[in-house]
Jmol script that loads the backbone (N, CA, C; Angstrom):
load data "model"
ATOM      1  N   UNK A   1      20.054 102.918 -30.736  1.00  0.00           N
ATOM      2  CA  UNK A   1      18.926 103.873 -31.098  1.00  0.00           C
ATOM      3  C   UNK A   1      18.923 104.997 -30.110  1.00  0.00           C
ATOM      4  N   UNK A   2      18.552 106.218 -30.637  1.00  0.00           N
ATOM      5  CA  UNK A   2      18.424 107.279 -29.770  1.00  0.00           C
ATOM      6  C   UNK A   2      16.953 107.776 -29.652  1.00  0.00           C
ATOM      7  N   UNK A   3      16.606 108.849 -28.800  1.00  0.00           N
ATOM      8  CA  UNK A   3      15.339 109.299 -28.603  1.00  0.00           C
ATOM      9  C   UNK A   3      14.571 109.613 -29.802  1.00  0.00           C
ATOM     10  N   UNK A   4      15.272 110.350 -30.649  1.00  0.00           N
ATOM     11  CA  UNK A   4      14.595 110.886 -31.882  1.00  0.00           C
ATOM     12  C   UNK A   4      14.238 109.743 -32.853  1.00  0.00           C
ATOM     13  N   UNK A   5      15.151 108.762 -32.879  1.00  0.00           N
ATOM     14  CA  UNK A   5      14.817 107.511 -33.623  1.00  0.00           C
ATOM     15  C   UNK A   5      13.642 106.852 -33.120  1.00  0.00           C
ATOM     16  N   UNK A   6      13.516 106.730 -31.859  1.00  0.00           N
ATOM     17  CA  UNK A   6      12.400 106.037 -31.114  1.00  0.00           C
ATOM     18  C   UNK A   6      11.202 106.765 -31.428  1.00  0.00           C
ATOM     19  N   UNK A   7      11.180 108.058 -31.395  1.00  0.00           N
ATOM     20  CA  UNK A   7       9.854 108.952 -31.813  1.00  0.00           C
ATOM     21  C   UNK A   7       9.557 108.717 -33.179  1.00  0.00           C
ATOM     22  N   UNK A   8      10.520 108.815 -34.148  1.00  0.00           N
ATOM     23  CA  UNK A   8      10.352 108.744 -35.624  1.00  0.00           C
ATOM     24  C   UNK A   8       9.817 107.276 -35.963  1.00  0.00           C
ATOM     25  N   UNK A   9      10.238 106.312 -35.163  1.00  0.00           N
ATOM     26  CA  UNK A   9       9.902 104.918 -35.496  1.00  0.00           C
ATOM     27  C   UNK A   9       8.466 104.534 -35.185  1.00  0.00           C
ATOM     28  N   UNK A  10       7.727 105.500 -34.586  1.00  0.00           N
ATOM     29  CA  UNK A  10       6.339 105.219 -34.119  1.00  0.00           C
ATOM     30  C   UNK A  10       5.279 105.656 -35.050  1.00  0.00           C
ATOM     31  N   UNK A  11       4.915 104.570 -35.988  1.00  0.00           N
ATOM     32  CA  UNK A  11       3.945 105.005 -36.958  1.00  0.00           C
ATOM     33  C   UNK A  11       2.472 104.900 -36.567  1.00  0.00           C
ATOM     34  N   UNK A  12       2.213 104.095 -35.475  1.00  0.00           N
ATOM     35  CA  UNK A  12       0.703 104.069 -35.018  1.00  0.00           C
ATOM     36  C   UNK A  12       0.557 104.724 -33.748  1.00  0.00           C
ATOM     37  N   UNK A  13       1.557 105.581 -33.338  1.00  0.00           N
ATOM     38  CA  UNK A  13       1.413 106.419 -32.142  1.00  0.00           C
ATOM     39  C   UNK A  13       1.564 107.924 -32.623  1.00  0.00           C
ATOM     40  N   UNK A  14       0.733 108.871 -32.143  1.00  0.00           N
ATOM     41  CA  UNK A  14       0.922 110.181 -32.462  1.00  0.00           C
ATOM     42  C   UNK A  14       1.601 110.916 -31.285  1.00  0.00           C
ATOM     43  N   UNK A  15       2.317 111.996 -31.698  1.00  0.00           N
ATOM     44  CA  UNK A  15       2.966 112.874 -30.753  1.00  0.00           C
ATOM     45  C   UNK A  15       1.951 113.222 -29.699  1.00  0.00           C
ATOM     46  N   UNK A  16       0.696 113.589 -29.981  1.00  0.00           N
ATOM     47  CA  UNK A  16      -0.208 113.883 -29.026  1.00  0.00           C
ATOM     48  C   UNK A  16      -0.467 112.821 -28.077  1.00  0.00           C
ATOM     49  N   UNK A  17      -0.498 111.554 -28.490  1.00  0.00           N
ATOM     50  CA  UNK A  17      -0.797 110.418 -27.493  1.00  0.00           C
ATOM     51  C   UNK A  17       0.567 110.420 -26.618  1.00  0.00           C
ATOM     52  N   UNK A  18       1.654 110.529 -27.099  1.00  0.00           N
ATOM     53  CA  UNK A  18       2.898 110.402 -26.229  1.00  0.00           C
ATOM     54  C   UNK A  18       2.907 111.614 -25.167  1.00  0.00           C
ATOM     55  N   UNK A  19       2.598 112.907 -25.708  1.00  0.00           N
ATOM     56  CA  UNK A  19       2.456 113.975 -24.640  1.00  0.00           C
ATOM     57  C   UNK A  19       1.410 113.764 -23.647  1.00  0.00           C
ATOM     58  N   UNK A  20       0.216 113.243 -24.200  1.00  0.00           N
ATOM     59  CA  UNK A  20      -0.816 112.999 -23.346  1.00  0.00           C
ATOM     60  C   UNK A  20      -0.620 112.055 -22.252  1.00  0.00           C
ATOM     61  N   UNK A  21       0.138 110.897 -22.617  1.00  0.00           N
ATOM     62  CA  UNK A  21       0.439 109.982 -21.589  1.00  0.00           C
ATOM     63  C   UNK A  21       1.523 110.593 -20.563  1.00  0.00           C
ATOM     64  N   UNK A  22       2.414 111.283 -21.111  1.00  0.00           N
ATOM     65  CA  UNK A  22       3.477 112.141 -20.276  1.00  0.00           C
ATOM     66  C   UNK A  22       2.703 112.960 -19.316  1.00  0.00           C
ATOM     67  N   UNK A  23       1.882 113.867 -19.831  1.00  0.00           N
ATOM     68  CA  UNK A  23       1.186 114.709 -18.858  1.00  0.00           C
ATOM     69  C   UNK A  23       0.259 114.014 -17.956  1.00  0.00           C
ATOM     70  N   UNK A  24      -0.381 112.944 -18.253  1.00  0.00           N
ATOM     71  CA  UNK A  24      -1.107 112.118 -17.314  1.00  0.00           C
ATOM     72  C   UNK A  24      -0.203 111.721 -16.175  1.00  0.00           C
ATOM     73  N   UNK A  25       0.880 110.966 -16.543  1.00  0.00           N
ATOM     74  CA  UNK A  25       1.736 110.474 -15.450  1.00  0.00           C
ATOM     75  C   UNK A  25       2.385 111.696 -14.650  1.00  0.00           C
ATOM     76  N   UNK A  26       2.555 112.816 -15.222  1.00  0.00           N
ATOM     77  CA  UNK A  26       3.110 113.865 -14.380  1.00  0.00           C
ATOM     78  C   UNK A  26       1.955 114.300 -13.341  1.00  0.00           C
ATOM     79  N   UNK A  27       0.807 114.477 -13.761  1.00  0.00           N
ATOM     80  CA  UNK A  27      -0.310 115.005 -13.008  1.00  0.00           C
ATOM     81  C   UNK A  27      -0.450 113.724 -11.903  1.00  0.00           C
ATOM     82  N   UNK A  28      -0.392 112.474 -12.087  1.00  0.00           N
ATOM     83  CA  UNK A  28      -0.665 111.497 -11.240  1.00  0.00           C
ATOM     84  C   UNK A  28       0.505 111.478 -10.170  1.00  0.00           C
ATOM     85  N   UNK A  29       1.618 112.072 -10.569  1.00  0.00           N
ATOM     86  CA  UNK A  29       2.816 112.020  -9.742  1.00  0.00           C
ATOM     87  C   UNK A  29       2.794 113.323  -8.858  1.00  0.00           C
ATOM     88  N   UNK A  30       1.756 114.201  -9.132  1.00  0.00           N
ATOM     89  CA  UNK A  30       1.695 115.528  -8.439  1.00  0.00           C
ATOM     90  C   UNK A  30       2.474 116.601  -8.848  1.00  0.00           C
ATOM     91  N   UNK A  31       3.037 116.500 -10.182  1.00  0.00           N
ATOM     92  CA  UNK A  31       3.807 117.481 -10.846  1.00  0.00           C
ATOM     93  C   UNK A  31       3.179 118.184 -11.887  1.00  0.00           C
ATOM     94  N   UNK A  32       3.435 119.493 -11.876  1.00  0.00           N
ATOM     95  CA  UNK A  32       2.747 120.389 -12.957  1.00  0.00           C
ATOM     96  C   UNK A  32       3.086 119.948 -14.230  1.00  0.00           C
ATOM     97  N   UNK A  33       1.989 119.557 -15.141  1.00  0.00           N
ATOM     98  CA  UNK A  33       2.281 118.993 -16.510  1.00  0.00           C
ATOM     99  C   UNK A  33       2.104 120.139 -17.509  1.00  0.00           C
ATOM    100  N   UNK A  34       1.881 121.367 -17.142  1.00  0.00           N
ATOM    101  CA  UNK A  34       1.685 122.407 -18.175  1.00  0.00           C
ATOM    102  C   UNK A  34       2.865 122.736 -18.905  1.00  0.00           C
ATOM    103  N   UNK A  35       4.069 122.337 -18.505  1.00  0.00           N
ATOM    104  CA  UNK A  35       5.239 122.541 -19.195  1.00  0.00           C
ATOM    105  C   UNK A  35       5.333 121.834 -20.677  1.00  0.00           C
ATOM    106  N   UNK A  36       4.329 120.770 -20.701  1.00  0.00           N
ATOM    107  CA  UNK A  36       4.422 119.995 -21.957  1.00  0.00           C
ATOM    108  C   UNK A  36       3.099 120.316 -22.967  1.00  0.00           C
ATOM    109  N   UNK A  37       2.722 121.530 -22.841  1.00  0.00           N
ATOM    110  CA  UNK A  37       1.615 122.092 -23.656  1.00  0.00           C
ATOM    111  C   UNK A  37       2.080 122.471 -25.032  1.00  0.00           C
ATOM    112  N   UNK A  38       1.316 122.425 -25.923  1.00  0.00           N
ATOM    113  CA  UNK A  38       1.830 122.958 -27.109  1.00  0.00           C
ATOM    114  C   UNK A  38       3.002 122.430 -27.921  1.00  0.00           C
ATOM    115  N   UNK A  39       3.109 121.198 -27.836  1.00  0.00           N
ATOM    116  CA  UNK A  39       4.272 120.408 -28.274  1.00  0.00           C
ATOM    117  C   UNK A  39       3.914 120.062 -29.823  1.00  0.00           C
ATOM    118  N   UNK A  40       4.663 120.678 -30.657  1.00  0.00           N
ATOM    119  CA  UNK A  40       4.184 120.372 -32.194  1.00  0.00           C
ATOM    120  C   UNK A  40       5.214 119.611 -32.909  1.00  0.00           C
ATOM    121  N   UNK A  41       6.317 119.193 -32.331  1.00  0.00           N
ATOM    122  CA  UNK A  41       7.387 118.434 -33.062  1.00  0.00           C
ATOM    123  C   UNK A  41       7.953 117.363 -32.115  1.00  0.00           C
ATOM    124  N   UNK A  42       8.505 116.246 -32.703  1.00  0.00           N
ATOM    125  CA  UNK A  42       9.323 115.375 -31.779  1.00  0.00           C
ATOM    126  C   UNK A  42      10.527 115.988 -31.191  1.00  0.00           C
ATOM    127  N   UNK A  43      11.214 116.955 -31.897  1.00  0.00           N
ATOM    128  CA  UNK A  43      12.221 117.582 -31.414  1.00  0.00           C
ATOM    129  C   UNK A  43      12.068 118.582 -30.163  1.00  0.00           C
ATOM    130  N   UNK A  44      10.734 119.191 -30.332  1.00  0.00           N
ATOM    131  CA  UNK A  44      10.400 120.054 -29.322  1.00  0.00           C
ATOM    132  C   UNK A  44      10.182 119.230 -28.094  1.00  0.00           C
ATOM    133  N   UNK A  45       9.536 118.011 -28.214  1.00  0.00           N
ATOM    134  CA  UNK A  45       9.238 117.234 -26.886  1.00  0.00           C
ATOM    135  C   UNK A  45      10.557 116.720 -26.396  1.00  0.00           C
ATOM    136  N   UNK A  46      11.423 116.224 -27.344  1.00  0.00           N
ATOM    137  CA  UNK A  46      12.714 115.927 -26.587  1.00  0.00           C
ATOM    138  C   UNK A  46      13.497 117.010 -25.914  1.00  0.00           C
ATOM    139  N   UNK A  47      13.388 118.374 -26.427  1.00  0.00           N
ATOM    140  CA  UNK A  47      14.120 119.371 -25.874  1.00  0.00           C
ATOM    141  C   UNK A  47      13.469 119.617 -24.581  1.00  0.00           C
ATOM    142  N   UNK A  48      12.104 119.654 -24.462  1.00  0.00           N
ATOM    143  CA  UNK A  48      11.489 120.011 -23.239  1.00  0.00           C
ATOM    144  C   UNK A  48      11.605 118.944 -22.217  1.00  0.00           C
ATOM    145  N   UNK A  49      11.579 117.691 -22.641  1.00  0.00           N
ATOM    146  CA  UNK A  49      11.626 116.588 -21.839  1.00  0.00           C
ATOM    147  C   UNK A  49      13.103 116.620 -21.201  1.00  0.00           C
ATOM    148  N   UNK A  50      14.178 116.869 -21.983  1.00  0.00           N
ATOM    149  CA  UNK A  50      15.586 116.858 -21.519  1.00  0.00           C
ATOM    150  C   UNK A  50      15.681 118.042 -20.451  1.00  0.00           C
ATOM    151  N   UNK A  51      15.243 119.199 -20.769  1.00  0.00           N
ATOM    152  CA  UNK A  51      15.354 120.237 -19.862  1.00  0.00           C
ATOM    153  C   UNK A  51      14.639 119.896 -18.474  1.00  0.00           C
ATOM    154  N   UNK A  52      13.318 119.224 -18.614  1.00  0.00           N
ATOM    155  CA  UNK A  52      12.665 118.981 -17.417  1.00  0.00           C
ATOM    156  C   UNK A  52      13.376 117.986 -16.553  1.00  0.00           C
ATOM    157  N   UNK A  53      13.974 117.052 -17.209  1.00  0.00           N
ATOM    158  CA  UNK A  53      14.744 116.056 -16.518  1.00  0.00           C
ATOM    159  C   UNK A  53      15.885 116.577 -15.789  1.00  0.00           C
ATOM    160  N   UNK A  54      16.639 117.388 -16.462  1.00  0.00           N
ATOM    161  CA  UNK A  54      17.834 118.062 -15.916  1.00  0.00           C
ATOM    162  C   UNK A  54      17.336 118.988 -14.718  1.00  0.00           C
ATOM    163  N   UNK A  55      16.297 119.553 -14.818  1.00  0.00           N
ATOM    164  CA  UNK A  55      15.717 120.405 -13.591  1.00  0.00           C
ATOM    165  C   UNK A  55      15.327 119.545 -12.459  1.00  0.00           C
ATOM    166  N   UNK A  56      14.640 118.537 -12.776  1.00  0.00           N
ATOM    167  CA  UNK A  56      13.935 117.775 -11.777  1.00  0.00           C
ATOM    168  C   UNK A  56      15.037 116.923 -11.027  1.00  0.00           C
ATOM    169  N   UNK A  57      15.933 116.484 -11.801  1.00  0.00           N
ATOM    170  CA  UNK A  57      17.122 115.734 -11.172  1.00  0.00           C
ATOM    171  C   UNK A  57      17.978 116.618 -10.193  1.00  0.00           C
ATOM    172  N   UNK A  58      18.276 117.853 -10.718  1.00  0.00           N
ATOM    173  CA  UNK A  58      19.074 118.757  -9.984  1.00  0.00           C
ATOM    174  C   UNK A  58      18.447 119.498  -8.939  1.00  0.00           C
ATOM    175  N   UNK A  59      17.256 119.914  -8.952  1.00  0.00           N
ATOM    176  CA  UNK A  59      16.519 120.756  -7.992  1.00  0.00           C
ATOM    177  C   UNK A  59      15.435 120.264  -7.269  1.00  0.00           C
ATOM    178  N   UNK A  60      14.907 119.018  -7.755  1.00  0.00           N
ATOM    179  CA  UNK A  60      13.632 118.602  -7.049  1.00  0.00           C
ATOM    180  C   UNK A  60      13.744 117.019  -6.981  1.00  0.00           C
ATOM    181  N   UNK A  61      14.683 116.492  -6.344  1.00  0.00           N
ATOM    182  CA  UNK A  61      14.715 115.116  -6.154  1.00  0.00           C
ATOM    183  C   UNK A  61      13.565 114.383  -5.692  1.00  0.00           C
ATOM    184  N   UNK A  62      12.815 114.869  -4.720  1.00  0.00           N
ATOM    185  CA  UNK A  62      11.579 114.107  -4.383  1.00  0.00           C
ATOM    186  C   UNK A  62      10.572 113.925  -5.540  1.00  0.00           C
ATOM    187  N   UNK A  63      10.460 115.045  -6.330  1.00  0.00           N
ATOM    188  CA  UNK A  63       9.582 114.965  -7.460  1.00  0.00           C
ATOM    189  C   UNK A  63      10.121 114.075  -8.680  1.00  0.00           C
ATOM    190  N   UNK A  64      11.497 113.874  -8.624  1.00  0.00           N
ATOM    191  CA  UNK A  64      12.132 113.004  -9.602  1.00  0.00           C
ATOM    192  C   UNK A  64      11.697 111.515  -9.135  1.00  0.00           C
ATOM    193  N   UNK A  65      11.714 111.337  -7.802  1.00  0.00           N
ATOM    194  CA  UNK A  65      11.539 109.871  -7.272  1.00  0.00           C
ATOM    195  C   UNK A  65      10.047 109.553  -7.656  1.00  0.00           C
ATOM    196  N   UNK A  66       9.018 110.539  -7.360  1.00  0.00           N
ATOM    197  CA  UNK A  66       7.709 110.272  -7.800  1.00  0.00           C
ATOM    198  C   UNK A  66       7.457 110.175  -9.218  1.00  0.00           C
ATOM    199  N   UNK A  67       8.129 110.862  -9.966  1.00  0.00           N
ATOM    200  CA  UNK A  67       8.044 110.840 -11.499  1.00  0.00           C
ATOM    201  C   UNK A  67       8.431 109.499 -12.016  1.00  0.00           C
ATOM    202  N   UNK A  68       9.725 109.054 -11.575  1.00  0.00           N
ATOM    203  CA  UNK A  68      10.163 107.817 -12.078  1.00  0.00           C
ATOM    204  C   UNK A  68       9.322 106.620 -11.469  1.00  0.00           C
ATOM    205  N   UNK A  69       8.803 106.741 -10.244  1.00  0.00           N
ATOM    206  CA  UNK A  69       7.894 105.660  -9.729  1.00  0.00           C
ATOM    207  C   UNK A  69       6.684 105.567 -10.609  1.00  0.00           C
ATOM    208  N   UNK A  70       6.098 106.772 -11.053  1.00  0.00           N
ATOM    209  CA  UNK A  70       4.912 106.813 -11.703  1.00  0.00           C
ATOM    210  C   UNK A  70       4.969 106.341 -13.202  1.00  0.00           C
ATOM    211  N   UNK A  71       6.208 106.712 -13.848  1.00  0.00           N
ATOM    212  CA  UNK A  71       6.440 106.235 -15.153  1.00  0.00           C
ATOM    213  C   UNK A  71       6.783 104.752 -15.042  1.00  0.00           C
ATOM    214  N   UNK A  72       7.486 104.196 -14.069  1.00  0.00           N
ATOM    215  CA  UNK A  72       7.566 102.803 -13.989  1.00  0.00           C
ATOM    216  C   UNK A  72       8.480 102.322 -14.837  1.00  0.00           C
ATOM    217  N   UNK A  73       9.751 102.955 -14.961  1.00  0.00           N
ATOM    218  CA  UNK A  73      10.930 102.515 -15.710  1.00  0.00           C
ATOM    219  C   UNK A  73      11.417 101.441 -14.906  1.00  0.00           C
ATOM    220  N   UNK A  74      11.777 100.264 -15.580  1.00  0.00           N
ATOM    221  CA  UNK A  74      12.361  98.979 -14.765  1.00  0.00           C
ATOM    222  C   UNK A  74      13.647  99.531 -14.180  1.00  0.00           C
ATOM    223  N   UNK A  75      13.717  99.057 -12.877  1.00  0.00           N
ATOM    224  CA  UNK A  75      14.834  99.413 -12.087  1.00  0.00           C
ATOM    225  C   UNK A  75      16.166  98.768 -12.831  1.00  0.00           C
ATOM    226  N   UNK A  76      16.086  97.689 -13.450  1.00  0.00           N
ATOM    227  CA  UNK A  76      17.156  97.122 -14.081  1.00  0.00           C
ATOM    228  C   UNK A  76      17.588  98.010 -15.284  1.00  0.00           C
ATOM    229  N   UNK A  77      16.805  98.448 -15.999  1.00  0.00           N
ATOM    230  CA  UNK A  77      17.193  99.408 -17.070  1.00  0.00           C
ATOM    231  C   UNK A  77      17.845 100.658 -16.532  1.00  0.00           C
ATOM    232  N   UNK A  78      17.246 101.232 -15.605  1.00  0.00           N
ATOM    233  CA  UNK A  78      17.591 102.410 -14.963  1.00  0.00           C
ATOM    234  C   UNK A  78      19.165 102.329 -14.493  1.00  0.00           C
ATOM    235  N   UNK A  79      19.268 101.150 -13.700  1.00  0.00           N
ATOM    236  CA  UNK A  79      20.744 100.890 -13.114  1.00  0.00           C
ATOM    237  C   UNK A  79      21.771 100.878 -14.247  1.00  0.00           C
ATOM    238  N   UNK A  80      21.305 100.396 -15.466  1.00  0.00           N
ATOM    239  CA  UNK A  80      22.332 100.343 -16.504  1.00  0.00           C
ATOM    240  C   UNK A  80      22.905 101.642 -17.006  1.00  0.00           C
ATOM    241  N   UNK A  81      21.926 102.758 -16.867  1.00  0.00           N
ATOM    242  CA  UNK A  81      22.367 103.932 -17.515  1.00  0.00           C
ATOM    243  C   UNK A  81      23.173 104.967 -16.419  1.00  0.00           C
ATOM    244  N   UNK A  82      23.263 104.493 -15.199  1.00  0.00           N
ATOM    245  CA  UNK A  82      23.866 105.472 -14.189  1.00  0.00           C
ATOM    246  C   UNK A  82      25.296 105.655 -14.563  1.00  0.00           C
ATOM    247  N   UNK A  83      25.742 106.959 -14.552  1.00  0.00           N
ATOM    248  CA  UNK A  83      26.854 107.289 -14.983  1.00  0.00           C
ATOM    249  C   UNK A  83      27.291 108.698 -14.196  1.00  0.00           C
ATOM    250  N   UNK A  84      28.544 109.007 -14.032  1.00  0.00           N
ATOM    251  CA  UNK A  84      28.890 110.358 -13.558  1.00  0.00           C
ATOM    252  C   UNK A  84      28.820 111.480 -14.579  1.00  0.00           C
ATOM    253  N   UNK A  85      28.575 111.121 -15.826  1.00  0.00           N
ATOM    254  CA  UNK A  85      28.457 112.139 -16.936  1.00  0.00           C
ATOM    255  C   UNK A  85      26.941 112.558 -17.023  1.00  0.00           C
ATOM    256  N   UNK A  86      26.711 113.821 -16.190  1.00  0.00           N
ATOM    257  CA  UNK A  86      25.274 114.116 -16.185  1.00  0.00           C
ATOM    258  C   UNK A  86      24.616 114.279 -17.594  1.00  0.00           C
ATOM    259  N   UNK A  87      25.215 114.885 -18.430  1.00  0.00           N
ATOM    260  CA  UNK A  87      24.565 114.836 -19.915  1.00  0.00           C
ATOM    261  C   UNK A  87      24.118 113.585 -20.414  1.00  0.00           C
ATOM    262  N   UNK A  88      25.042 112.691 -20.352  1.00  0.00           N
ATOM    263  CA  UNK A  88      24.743 111.418 -20.712  1.00  0.00           C
ATOM    264  C   UNK A  88      23.644 110.667 -20.095  1.00  0.00           C
ATOM    265  N   UNK A  89      23.635 110.936 -18.671  1.00  0.00           N
ATOM    266  CA  UNK A  89      22.569 110.279 -17.898  1.00  0.00           C
ATOM    267  C   UNK A  89      21.202 110.990 -18.187  1.00  0.00           C
ATOM    268  N   UNK A  90      21.057 112.263 -18.431  1.00  0.00           N
ATOM    269  CA  UNK A  90      19.824 112.924 -18.757  1.00  0.00           C
ATOM    270  C   UNK A  90      19.390 112.332 -20.017  1.00  0.00           C
ATOM    271  N   UNK A  91      20.377 112.135 -21.140  1.00  0.00           N
ATOM    272  CA  UNK A  91      19.970 111.805 -22.388  1.00  0.00           C
ATOM    273  C   UNK A  91      19.442 110.364 -22.334  1.00  0.00           C
ATOM    274  N   UNK A  92      19.963 109.405 -21.564  1.00  0.00           N
ATOM    275  CA  UNK A  92      19.573 108.142 -21.469  1.00  0.00           C
ATOM    276  C   UNK A  92      18.187 108.027 -20.662  1.00  0.00           C
ATOM    277  N   UNK A  93      18.060 108.983 -19.670  1.00  0.00           N
ATOM    278  CA  UNK A  93      16.868 109.041 -19.032  1.00  0.00           C
ATOM    279  C   UNK A  93      15.630 109.401 -19.906  1.00  0.00           C
ATOM    280  N   UNK A  94      15.912 110.361 -20.711  1.00  0.00           N
ATOM    281  CA  UNK A  94      14.870 110.784 -21.826  1.00  0.00           C
ATOM    282  C   UNK A  94      14.448 109.687 -22.495  1.00  0.00           C
ATOM    283  N   UNK A  95      15.407 108.850 -23.162  1.00  0.00           N
ATOM    284  CA  UNK A  95      15.226 107.724 -23.817  1.00  0.00           C
ATOM    285  C   UNK A  95      14.301 106.551 -23.033  1.00  0.00           C
ATOM    286  N   UNK A  96      14.637 106.338 -21.818  1.00  0.00           N
ATOM    287  CA  UNK A  96      13.957 105.321 -20.995  1.00  0.00           C
ATOM    288  C   UNK A  96      12.591 105.766 -20.837  1.00  0.00           C
ATOM    289  N   UNK A  97      12.379 107.114 -20.506  1.00  0.00           N
ATOM    290  CA  UNK A  97      11.015 107.677 -20.183  1.00  0.00           C
ATOM    291  C   UNK A  97      10.262 107.482 -21.467  1.00  0.00           C
ATOM    292  N   UNK A  98      10.638 107.885 -22.668  1.00  0.00           N
ATOM    293  CA  UNK A  98      10.028 107.866 -23.870  1.00  0.00           C
ATOM    294  C   UNK A  98       9.592 106.427 -24.089  1.00  0.00           C
ATOM    295  N   UNK A  99      10.455 105.615 -24.068  1.00  0.00           N
ATOM    296  CA  UNK A  99      10.468 104.135 -24.252  1.00  0.00           C
ATOM    297  C   UNK A  99       9.232 103.521 -23.555  1.00  0.00           C
ATOM    298  N   UNK A 100       9.162 103.994 -22.290  1.00  0.00           N
ATOM    299  CA  UNK A 100       8.234 103.381 -21.220  1.00  0.00           C
ATOM    300  C   UNK A 100       6.800 104.080 -21.591  1.00  0.00           C
ATOM    301  N   UNK A 101       6.732 105.228 -21.814  1.00  0.00           N
ATOM    302  CA  UNK A 101       5.417 105.886 -22.254  1.00  0.00           C
ATOM    303  C   UNK A 101       4.873 105.319 -23.623  1.00  0.00           C
ATOM    304  N   UNK A 102       5.708 104.978 -24.423  1.00  0.00           N
ATOM    305  CA  UNK A 102       5.420 104.381 -25.689  1.00  0.00           C
ATOM    306  C   UNK A 102       4.852 103.003 -25.531  1.00  0.00           C
ATOM    307  N   UNK A 103       5.552 102.241 -24.681  1.00  0.00           N
ATOM    308  CA  UNK A 103       5.066 100.932 -24.198  1.00  0.00           C
ATOM    309  C   UNK A 103       3.625 100.963 -23.712  1.00  0.00           C
ATOM    310  N   UNK A 104       3.455 101.970 -22.683  1.00  0.00           N
ATOM    311  CA  UNK A 104       2.131 102.109 -22.146  1.00  0.00           C
ATOM    312  C   UNK A 104       1.057 102.248 -23.067  1.00  0.00           C
ATOM    313  N   UNK A 105       1.274 103.015 -24.050  1.00  0.00           N
ATOM    314  CA  UNK A 105       0.307 103.506 -25.071  1.00  0.00           C
ATOM    315  C   UNK A 105      -0.053 102.276 -25.893  1.00  0.00           C
ATOM    316  N   UNK A 106       1.036 101.565 -26.266  1.00  0.00           N
ATOM    317  CA  UNK A 106       0.893 100.253 -27.068  1.00  0.00           C
ATOM    318  C   UNK A 106       0.039  99.256 -26.377  1.00  0.00           C
ATOM    319  N   UNK A 107       0.329  98.930 -25.038  1.00  0.00           N
ATOM    320  CA  UNK A 107      -0.302  98.039 -24.145  1.00  0.00           C
ATOM    321  C   UNK A 107      -1.792  98.411 -24.107  1.00  0.00           C
ATOM    322  N   UNK A 108      -1.954  99.642 -24.154  1.00  0.00           N
ATOM    323  CA  UNK A 108      -3.394 100.139 -23.756  1.00  0.00           C
ATOM    324  C   UNK A 108      -4.301  99.930 -25.066  1.00  0.00           C
ATOM    325  N   UNK A 109      -3.574 100.110 -26.231  1.00  0.00           N
ATOM    326  CA  UNK A 109      -4.173  99.922 -27.437  1.00  0.00           C
ATOM    327  C   UNK A 109      -4.460  98.422 -27.613  1.00  0.00           C
ATOM    328  N   UNK A 110      -3.576  97.515 -27.172  1.00  0.00           N
ATOM    329  CA  UNK A 110      -3.667  96.127 -27.434  1.00  0.00           C
ATOM    330  C   UNK A 110      -4.639  95.512 -26.596  1.00  0.00           C
ATOM    331  N   UNK A 111      -4.731  95.934 -25.224  1.00  0.00           N
ATOM    332  CA  UNK A 111      -5.552  95.247 -24.257  1.00  0.00           C
ATOM    333  C   UNK A 111      -6.619  96.106 -23.758  1.00  0.00           C
ATOM    334  N   UNK A 112      -6.945  97.314 -24.305  1.00  0.00           N
ATOM    335  CA  UNK A 112      -8.137  98.136 -23.977  1.00  0.00           C
ATOM    336  C   UNK A 112      -7.702  98.911 -22.780  1.00  0.00           C
ATOM    337  N   UNK A 113      -8.651  99.888 -22.433  1.00  0.00           N
ATOM    338  CA  UNK A 113      -8.347 100.750 -21.412  1.00  0.00           C
ATOM    339  C   UNK A 113      -8.538 100.079 -20.117  1.00  0.00           C
TER     340      UNK A 113
END
end "model"
wireframe off; spacefill off
backbone 0.3
color backbone group
């Protein structure tokens, strides 16, 4: 499964909920979330998230650490995607971030705020 399939498979979760959760976690990590304003399609979200992760990994490692800590991607899953192929790494990170953000939304809906 890829990131677009993950997004497309979410019938009970809107794109606004996903971007809202992402922006909330960015703000809580002390990172400007304005980059994710005005997202109208799943493809646009994936494109911006991919560019964001490329940038943060390459130029802002401290922000990357705070972001990943805040998102709370399981370390076991993260260690599985480590590779020397930067493009594949970013693509896999986008998937893990989206997967975790969707899980948070589902858990919040099931168990309340």
